[in-house]
Short mmCIF file of the C-alpha atoms (twelve columns), coordinates in Angstrom:
data_MODEL
# 
_entry.id   MODEL 
# 
loop_
_atom_site.group_PDB 
_atom_site.id 
_atom_site.type_symbol 
_atom_site.label_atom_id 
_atom_site.label_alt_id 
_atom_site.label_comp_id 
_atom_site.label_asym_id 
_atom_site.label_seq_id 
_atom_site.Cartn_x 
_atom_site.Cartn_y 
_atom_site.Cartn_z 
_atom_site.pdbx_PDB_model_num 
ATOM 1   C CA . MET A 1   5.677   -17.756 18.929 1 
ATOM 2   C CA . GLU A 2   7.705   -15.784 21.479 1 
ATOM 3   C CA . ASN A 3   10.848  -16.573 19.436 1 
ATOM 4   C CA . MET A 4   9.456   -14.969 16.273 1 
ATOM 5   C CA . SER A 5   10.733  -11.651 14.961 1 
ATOM 6   C CA . PRO A 6   8.951   -8.646  16.552 1 
ATOM 7   C CA . VAL A 7   8.314   -7.307  13.053 1 
ATOM 8   C CA . LEU A 8   6.608   -10.530 11.982 1 
ATOM 9   C CA . LEU A 9   4.688   -10.612 15.258 1 
ATOM 10  C CA . GLY A 10  3.576   -7.026  14.658 1 
ATOM 11  C CA . PHE A 11  2.286   -7.916  11.217 1 
ATOM 12  C CA . LEU A 12  0.522   -11.116 12.282 1 
ATOM 13  C CA . GLY A 13  -0.918  -9.576  15.439 1 
ATOM 14  C CA . SER A 14  -2.351  -6.575  13.606 1 
ATOM 15  C CA . LEU A 15  -3.602  -8.877  10.825 1 
ATOM 16  C CA . VAL A 16  -5.598  -10.962 13.309 1 
ATOM 17  C CA . ALA A 17  -6.898  -7.813  14.989 1 
ATOM 18  C CA . GLY A 18  -7.916  -6.381  11.622 1 
ATOM 19  C CA . LEU A 19  -9.684  -9.588  10.609 1 
ATOM 20  C CA . MET A 20  -11.899 -9.238  13.684 1 
ATOM 21  C CA . THR A 21  -13.587 -6.448  11.729 1 
ATOM 22  C CA . ALA A 22  -14.820 -9.112  9.309  1 
ATOM 23  C CA . VAL A 23  -15.890 -11.374 12.162 1 
ATOM 24  C CA . GLY A 24  -17.991 -8.585  13.625 1 
ATOM 25  C CA . ALA A 25  -19.697 -7.955  10.285 1 
ATOM 26  C CA . ILE A 26  -20.796 -11.593 9.793  1 
ATOM 27  C CA . PRO A 27  -24.354 -11.098 11.190 1 
ATOM 28  C CA . VAL A 28  -25.328 -8.914  8.204  1 
ATOM 29  C CA . LEU A 29  -24.871 -11.939 5.932  1 
ATOM 30  C CA . PHE A 30  -27.718 -13.612 7.799  1 
ATOM 31  C CA . GLY A 31  -30.025 -10.618 7.698  1 
ATOM 32  C CA . ARG A 32  -29.453 -9.657  11.312 1 
ATOM 33  C CA . SER A 33  -29.207 -5.956  12.095 1 
ATOM 34  C CA . PRO A 34  -28.749 -4.911  15.730 1 
ATOM 35  C CA . SER A 35  -30.616 -1.950  17.152 1 
ATOM 36  C CA . ARG A 36  -28.993 1.474   17.268 1 
ATOM 37  C CA . GLU A 37  -28.902 1.157   21.054 1 
ATOM 38  C CA . SER A 38  -26.923 -2.090  20.855 1 
ATOM 39  C CA . ARG A 39  -24.509 -0.569  18.363 1 
ATOM 40  C CA . ASP A 40  -23.940 2.471   20.584 1 
ATOM 41  C CA . ILE A 41  -23.216 0.244   23.578 1 
ATOM 42  C CA . SER A 42  -20.768 -1.850  21.563 1 
ATOM 43  C CA . LEU A 43  -19.029 1.247   20.185 1 
ATOM 44  C CA . GLY A 44  -18.807 2.597   23.737 1 
ATOM 45  C CA . PHE A 45  -17.136 -0.676  24.670 1 
ATOM 46  C CA . ALA A 46  -14.701 -0.199  21.774 1 
ATOM 47  C CA . ALA A 47  -13.892 3.317   22.998 1 
ATOM 48  C CA . GLY A 48  -13.187 1.989   26.488 1 
ATOM 49  C CA . VAL A 49  -10.824 -0.674  25.175 1 
ATOM 50  C CA . MET A 50  -8.931  1.882   23.083 1 
ATOM 51  C CA . LEU A 51  -8.793  4.373   25.963 1 
ATOM 52  C CA . SER A 52  -7.369  1.792   28.348 1 
ATOM 53  C CA . ALA A 53  -4.888  0.511   25.755 1 
ATOM 54  C CA . SER A 54  -3.732  4.064   25.048 1 
ATOM 55  C CA . PHE A 55  -2.696  4.669   28.644 1 
ATOM 56  C CA . PHE A 56  -1.770  1.284   30.117 1 
ATOM 57  C CA . SER A 57  -0.292  -0.350  27.008 1 
ATOM 58  C CA . LEU A 58  1.272   2.668   25.298 1 
ATOM 59  C CA . ILE A 59  1.693   5.857   27.376 1 
ATOM 60  C CA . ILE A 60  2.978   4.209   30.570 1 
ATOM 61  C CA . PRO A 61  5.453   2.001   28.637 1 
ATOM 62  C CA . ALA A 62  6.523   5.136   26.719 1 
ATOM 63  C CA . LEU A 63  7.339   6.858   30.010 1 
ATOM 64  C CA . ASP A 64  9.222   3.780   31.245 1 
ATOM 65  C CA . ALA A 65  11.245  3.534   28.023 1 
ATOM 66  C CA . ALA A 66  12.090  7.234   28.130 1 
ATOM 67  C CA . GLU A 67  13.187  6.994   31.773 1 
ATOM 68  C CA . ILE A 68  15.549  4.121   30.945 1 
ATOM 69  C CA . ARG A 69  17.209  6.222   28.245 1 
ATOM 70  C CA . TYR A 70  17.060  9.722   29.784 1 
ATOM 71  C CA . GLY A 71  16.603  9.132   33.509 1 
ATOM 72  C CA . GLU A 72  13.871  10.429  35.759 1 
ATOM 73  C CA . GLY A 73  12.700  13.998  35.510 1 
ATOM 74  C CA . ALA A 74  10.972  16.236  33.009 1 
ATOM 75  C CA . VAL A 75  12.424  14.771  29.815 1 
ATOM 76  C CA . PRO A 76  10.407  11.500  29.783 1 
ATOM 77  C CA . ALA A 77  7.201   13.399  30.523 1 
ATOM 78  C CA . LEU A 78  7.994   15.922  27.791 1 
ATOM 79  C CA . ILE A 79  8.654   13.152  25.241 1 
ATOM 80  C CA . ALA A 80  5.345   11.476  26.094 1 
ATOM 81  C CA . CYS A 81  3.423   14.745  25.879 1 
ATOM 82  C CA . VAL A 82  4.953   15.777  22.555 1 
ATOM 83  C CA . GLY A 83  4.511   12.271  21.134 1 
ATOM 84  C CA . ILE A 84  0.828   12.213  22.090 1 
ATOM 85  C CA . LEU A 85  0.227   15.615  20.518 1 
ATOM 86  C CA . LEU A 86  2.071   14.590  17.352 1 
ATOM 87  C CA . GLY A 87  -0.084  11.467  17.067 1 
ATOM 88  C CA . MET A 88  -3.293  13.424  17.551 1 
ATOM 89  C CA . GLY A 89  -2.090  16.055  15.116 1 
ATOM 90  C CA . ALA A 90  -1.237  13.496  12.431 1 
ATOM 91  C CA . VAL A 91  -4.728  11.983  12.461 1 
ATOM 92  C CA . ALA A 92  -6.295  15.440  12.638 1 
ATOM 93  C CA . PHE A 93  -4.260  16.447  9.574  1 
ATOM 94  C CA . MET A 94  -5.462  13.411  7.609  1 
ATOM 95  C CA . ASN A 95  -8.991  14.101  8.777  1 
ATOM 96  C CA . GLU A 96  -8.708  17.646  7.473  1 
ATOM 97  C CA . LYS A 97  -6.901  17.019  4.184  1 
ATOM 98  C CA . LEU A 98  -8.385  13.738  2.931  1 
ATOM 99  C CA . PRO A 99  -11.925 13.898  1.537  1 
ATOM 100 C CA . HIS A 100 -14.156 11.523  3.467  1 
ATOM 101 C CA . GLU A 101 -17.686 11.169  4.715  1 
ATOM 102 C CA . HIS A 102 -19.063 9.886   7.999  1 
ATOM 103 C CA . PHE A 103 -22.279 7.924   8.230  1 
ATOM 104 C CA . ARG A 104 -23.962 10.381  10.600 1 
ATOM 105 C CA . SER A 105 -22.096 13.677  10.599 1 
ATOM 106 C CA . GLY A 106 -21.626 13.857  6.824  1 
ATOM 107 C CA . HIS A 107 -18.772 15.190  4.712  1 
ATOM 108 C CA . GLU A 108 -15.426 16.297  6.142  1 
ATOM 109 C CA . GLY A 109 -12.210 17.391  4.490  1 
ATOM 110 C CA . PRO A 110 -11.946 18.979  1.033  1 
ATOM 111 C CA . MET A 111 -14.791 18.516  -1.424 1 
ATOM 112 C CA . SER A 112 -14.186 15.928  -4.114 1 
ATOM 113 C CA . ASP A 113 -16.921 15.377  -6.662 1 
ATOM 114 C CA . SER A 114 -14.827 12.770  -8.461 1 
ATOM 115 C CA . LEU A 115 -14.988 10.302  -5.573 1 
ATOM 116 C CA . ARG A 116 -18.083 8.157   -5.195 1 
ATOM 117 C CA . ARG A 117 -19.764 8.360   -1.799 1 
ATOM 118 C CA . ILE A 118 -18.811 4.787   -0.919 1 
ATOM 119 C CA . TRP A 119 -15.117 5.640   -1.294 1 
ATOM 120 C CA . LEU A 120 -15.557 8.631   0.981  1 
ATOM 121 C CA . PHE A 121 -16.884 6.234   3.607  1 
ATOM 122 C CA . ILE A 122 -13.978 3.851   3.062  1 
ATOM 123 C CA . ILE A 123 -11.440 6.672   3.467  1 
ATOM 124 C CA . ALA A 124 -13.108 7.695   6.733  1 
ATOM 125 C CA . ILE A 125 -12.943 4.151   8.083  1 
ATOM 126 C CA . THR A 126 -9.325  3.792   6.943  1 
ATOM 127 C CA . ILE A 127 -8.341  6.966   8.822  1 
ATOM 128 C CA . HIS A 128 -10.013 5.423   11.849 1 
ATOM 129 C CA . ASN A 129 -8.165  2.097   11.564 1 
ATOM 130 C CA . LEU A 130 -4.665  3.414   10.893 1 
ATOM 131 C CA . PRO A 131 -3.862  4.255   14.548 1 
ATOM 132 C CA . GLU A 132 -5.106  0.864   15.724 1 
ATOM 133 C CA . GLY A 133 -2.749  -1.084  13.462 1 
ATOM 134 C CA . LEU A 134 0.088   1.263   14.378 1 
ATOM 135 C CA . ALA A 135 -0.524  0.695   18.099 1 
ATOM 136 C CA . VAL A 136 -0.407  -3.091  17.722 1 
ATOM 137 C CA . GLY A 137 2.775   -2.983  15.648 1 
ATOM 138 C CA . VAL A 138 4.518   -0.597  18.031 1 
ATOM 139 C CA . GLY A 139 3.533   -2.805  20.972 1 
ATOM 140 C CA . PHE A 140 5.116   -5.901  19.403 1 
ATOM 141 C CA . GLY A 141 8.139   -3.950  18.182 1 
ATOM 142 C CA . ALA A 142 8.746   -2.506  21.641 1 
ATOM 143 C CA . ASN A 143 8.359   -5.571  23.852 1 
ATOM 144 C CA . GLY A 144 7.793   -8.604  21.617 1 
ATOM 145 C CA . PHE A 145 4.909   -10.989 22.225 1 
ATOM 146 C CA . GLU A 146 4.437   -9.951  25.846 1 
ATOM 147 C CA . GLY A 147 4.079   -6.279  24.961 1 
ATOM 148 C CA . GLY A 148 2.019   -6.639  21.815 1 
ATOM 149 C CA . PHE A 149 -0.417  -9.442  22.600 1 
ATOM 150 C CA . PRO A 150 -2.608  -7.521  25.084 1 
ATOM 151 C CA . ILE A 151 -2.913  -4.608  22.644 1 
ATOM 152 C CA . ALA A 152 -3.706  -6.920  19.727 1 
ATOM 153 C CA . LEU A 153 -6.323  -8.721  21.809 1 
ATOM 154 C CA . GLY A 154 -7.913  -5.486  22.953 1 
ATOM 155 C CA . ILE A 155 -7.946  -3.938  19.478 1 
ATOM 156 C CA . GLY A 156 -9.373  -7.174  18.062 1 
ATOM 157 C CA . LEU A 157 -12.169 -7.146  20.644 1 
ATOM 158 C CA . GLN A 158 -13.152 -3.604  19.790 1 
ATOM 159 C CA . ASN A 159 -12.825 -4.163  16.026 1 
ATOM 160 C CA . ALA A 160 -15.730 -6.616  16.064 1 
ATOM 161 C CA . PRO A 161 -18.433 -4.074  17.023 1 
ATOM 162 C CA . GLU A 162 -16.851 -1.536  14.688 1 
ATOM 163 C CA . GLY A 163 -17.066 -3.975  11.772 1 
ATOM 164 C CA . LEU A 164 -20.714 -4.621  12.546 1 
ATOM 165 C CA . ALA A 165 -21.456 -0.900  12.780 1 
ATOM 166 C CA . VAL A 166 -19.803 -0.252  9.407  1 
ATOM 167 C CA . ALA A 167 -21.638 -3.122  7.699  1 
ATOM 168 C CA . VAL A 168 -25.007 -2.067  9.137  1 
ATOM 169 C CA . ALA A 169 -24.425 1.529   8.060  1 
ATOM 170 C CA . LEU A 170 -23.621 0.358   4.531  1 
ATOM 171 C CA . LEU A 171 -26.830 -1.668  4.492  1 
ATOM 172 C CA . GLY A 172 -28.642 1.527   5.379  1 
ATOM 173 C CA . GLU A 173 -27.057 3.188   2.367  1 
ATOM 174 C CA . GLY A 174 -28.628 0.595   0.081  1 
ATOM 175 C CA . TYR A 175 -25.729 -1.819  -0.400 1 
ATOM 176 C CA . SER A 176 -26.338 -5.571  -0.456 1 
ATOM 177 C CA . ALA A 177 -25.525 -7.698  2.586  1 
ATOM 178 C CA . LYS A 178 -22.632 -9.399  0.772  1 
ATOM 179 C CA . ARG A 179 -21.107 -6.143  -0.429 1 
ATOM 180 C CA . SER A 180 -21.557 -4.492  2.968  1 
ATOM 181 C CA . PHE A 181 -19.744 -7.406  4.592  1 
ATOM 182 C CA . MET A 182 -16.893 -7.337  2.060  1 
ATOM 183 C CA . ILE A 183 -16.321 -3.590  2.408  1 
ATOM 184 C CA . ALA A 184 -16.373 -3.794  6.211  1 
ATOM 185 C CA . ALA A 185 -13.909 -6.705  6.099  1 
ATOM 186 C CA . LEU A 186 -11.549 -4.893  3.727  1 
ATOM 187 C CA . THR A 187 -11.382 -1.789  5.914  1 
ATOM 188 C CA . GLY A 188 -9.681  -3.848  8.618  1 
ATOM 189 C CA . LEU A 189 -6.853  -4.888  6.309  1 
ATOM 190 C CA . VAL A 190 -5.140  -1.511  6.604  1 
ATOM 191 C CA . GLU A 191 -4.201  -2.496  10.149 1 
ATOM 192 C CA . PRO A 192 -1.564  -5.145  9.275  1 
ATOM 193 C CA . VAL A 193 0.099   -2.643  6.938  1 
ATOM 194 C CA . MET A 194 0.449   -0.109  9.750  1 
ATOM 195 C CA . GLY A 195 1.331   -2.899  12.177 1 
ATOM 196 C CA . LEU A 196 4.265   -3.884  9.971  1 
ATOM 197 C CA . VAL A 197 5.399   -0.254  9.665  1 
ATOM 198 C CA . GLY A 198 5.104   0.411   13.397 1 
ATOM 199 C CA . ALA A 199 7.001   -2.717  14.444 1 
ATOM 200 C CA . ALA A 200 9.737   -2.207  11.841 1 
ATOM 201 C CA . VAL A 201 10.389  1.412   12.819 1 
ATOM 202 C CA . ILE A 202 10.674  0.562   16.506 1 
ATOM 203 C CA . VAL A 203 12.946  -2.456  15.917 1 
ATOM 204 C CA . VAL A 204 15.262  -0.543  13.571 1 
ATOM 205 C CA . SER A 205 15.556  2.545   15.772 1 
ATOM 206 C CA . GLN A 206 15.278  1.929   19.525 1 
ATOM 207 C CA . PRO A 207 15.620  5.661   20.379 1 
ATOM 208 C CA . LEU A 208 12.243  6.121   18.679 1 
ATOM 209 C CA . LEU A 209 10.588  3.652   21.056 1 
ATOM 210 C CA . PRO A 210 9.066   6.139   23.551 1 
ATOM 211 C CA . TRP A 211 8.111   8.471   20.700 1 
ATOM 212 C CA . GLY A 212 6.420   5.678   18.758 1 
ATOM 213 C CA . LEU A 213 4.459   4.448   21.761 1 
ATOM 214 C CA . ALA A 214 3.243   7.931   22.649 1 
ATOM 215 C CA . PHE A 215 2.483   8.757   19.000 1 
ATOM 216 C CA . ALA A 216 0.318   5.634   18.629 1 
ATOM 217 C CA . ALA A 217 -1.509  6.505   21.849 1 
ATOM 218 C CA . GLY A 218 -2.208  10.047  20.687 1 
ATOM 219 C CA . ALA A 219 -3.525  8.827   17.352 1 
ATOM 220 C CA . MET A 220 -5.973  6.486   19.101 1 
ATOM 221 C CA . LEU A 221 -7.052  9.167   21.578 1 
ATOM 222 C CA . TYR A 222 -7.968  11.450  18.690 1 
ATOM 223 C CA . VAL A 223 -10.158 8.753   17.128 1 
ATOM 224 C CA . ILE A 224 -11.870 8.102   20.474 1 
ATOM 225 C CA . SER A 225 -12.683 11.767  21.044 1 
ATOM 226 C CA . HIS A 226 -13.419 12.851  17.488 1 
ATOM 227 C CA . GLU A 227 -15.191 9.788   16.125 1 
ATOM 228 C CA . ILE A 228 -16.369 7.089   18.493 1 
ATOM 229 C CA . ILE A 229 -17.738 8.911   21.545 1 
ATOM 230 C CA . PRO A 230 -19.680 11.551  19.544 1 
ATOM 231 C CA . GLU A 231 -21.170 8.756   17.415 1 
ATOM 232 C CA . THR A 232 -22.457 6.906   20.500 1 
ATOM 233 C CA . HIS A 233 -24.148 10.070  21.829 1 
ATOM 234 C CA . ARG A 234 -26.116 11.068  18.745 1 
ATOM 235 C CA . ALA A 235 -29.232 8.967   19.373 1 
ATOM 236 C CA . GLY A 236 -29.727 9.545   23.105 1 
ATOM 237 C CA . HIS A 237 -28.021 6.367   24.307 1 
ATOM 238 C CA . GLN A 238 -25.120 8.124   26.010 1 
ATOM 239 C CA . ASN A 239 -25.749 6.560   29.442 1 
ATOM 240 C CA . LYS A 240 -25.631 2.987   28.134 1 
ATOM 241 C CA . ALA A 241 -22.757 3.865   25.806 1 
ATOM 242 C CA . THR A 242 -20.827 5.171   28.825 1 
ATOM 243 C CA . LEU A 243 -21.530 1.903   30.633 1 
ATOM 244 C CA . GLY A 244 -20.108 0.072   27.612 1 
ATOM 245 C CA . LEU A 245 -17.046 2.338   27.758 1 
ATOM 246 C CA . ALA A 246 -16.534 1.547   31.442 1 
ATOM 247 C CA . ILE A 247 -16.748 -2.210  30.811 1 
ATOM 248 C CA . GLY A 248 -14.334 -2.019  27.882 1 
ATOM 249 C CA . LEU A 249 -11.875 0.083   29.887 1 
ATOM 250 C CA . VAL A 250 -11.699 -2.212  32.919 1 
ATOM 251 C CA . LEU A 251 -11.663 -5.358  30.770 1 
ATOM 252 C CA . MET A 252 -8.695  -4.071  28.771 1 
ATOM 253 C CA . LEU A 253 -6.967  -2.997  31.994 1 
ATOM 254 C CA . PHE A 254 -7.439  -6.498  33.421 1 
ATOM 255 C CA . LEU A 255 -6.169  -8.172  30.254 1 
ATOM 256 C CA . ASP A 256 -3.159  -5.865  30.064 1 
ATOM 257 C CA . VAL A 257 -2.124  -6.550  33.658 1 
ATOM 258 C CA . TRP A 258 -2.872  -10.276 33.464 1 
ATOM 259 C CA . LEU A 259 -1.335  -11.008 30.066 1 
ATOM 260 C CA . GLY A 260 1.308   -8.279  29.943 1 
# 
């Protein structure tokens, strides 16, 4: 597998990570719905994995790549900072301009009466998943299997609780177990598309490597702050959700050091 093209690795790695969304949603097919407390803990875990991956798998390698090209000093730090802000800004722009609806906080973006509520949910979840696929693809494009595998593993681990949360929320909206599972599974399939794009851009243009890594990190950081952490704090389970975040963070750190 290490001899495969980084672009193909980026696609396959992000595909497997995206399919973990479907794996996480499987319990709804058997009539099992976890408590809100359990979901908040698992989403906290997902936030921790993404937070750790953002810094140890993306931002630090972005600084290293920039130093190789531009030397030590302010330039690598400036590239990382600007890349992070561009990534956060891109997701914020989509969040502002695309009509979508969150399960708890309600409608965001422009009003669109022509879109059914279920599609507003799907758009929201897609916005959420785009940075994850991009991060996996950029990781493989930058450093091949060694660089991408820890990110793909971490994103896959945190996709499972997200898939379950989406499926359970759809059940609460009155959708059948089968349809809730299918929609949750489909939302993860945007990740291989972005994984392919991210890997291809980095492979084609090496000067974009530090920018791409930092951009992917910023996009994920926006999702963590704007979506996941607020969601875990809405029902009074913030202490246990924070414990989940801590476990996810150190687990991803361990995996990144061990496997990377």
